[in-house]
N, C-alpha and C positions, 0 to 999 in steps of 0.2 A: 874494350868491348865495342863491337860494331853497332852502328845505328840500326834500329828495327826497321824492317821494310814498311813503307807507307801503305802497301796494299793489304797488309795482314788483317786489319779490322773488317775488310770487305769480304773475307772468307766466311764470315758468320752465317749469312743467309743460305749460301749454297750448302755449307756443312750441316745446317739445321735441317734442310730438306733431305739431304742424304741420310742423316741419322733417323729422321722420321720414316723415311722409306724402308730402311733396313730394320728399324725397330718395329715397324708394322707387321713384319713377318713373325716376330717373337713376342710382342707385347700386345695384349688385347685391351681395348678401351681407348677412348679418345683423349681423356685427360692425361693419362700417363705418357702418351705420345707427344702431346703438347708440352708437357714438362720436360721430356727428353730433348725436344727440339729447342726449347728456350735455353736450357743449360748448355747444350752443345753449340748453339748459336752465339752465346755470349763468351765462350771460352777464348776464341781468337782476339776478341776485344780486350778481355782481361789480360791475356798474355801480352798484347801490344803495350798496354799501359804499364805493366810491370817491367817489361823490357825497356821501355822509354824511361821509366823512373831509375832503373839501374844504370842506364847509359848516362843520364844526367848527373848521377852521383860520382861517376868516375872521371 
């Protein structure tokens, strides 16, 4: 299994902004947009750590 790219966790903030921008067209309310941005923002970080853990096991 290849090593995870080190830049992967840094995709979180831009992806959170894009998700909030796109979600603003379909979701009404401030708190649901914040929740969407937080979830999407943490996905690359979680994926990086899972990939890193799988890479260290092999």
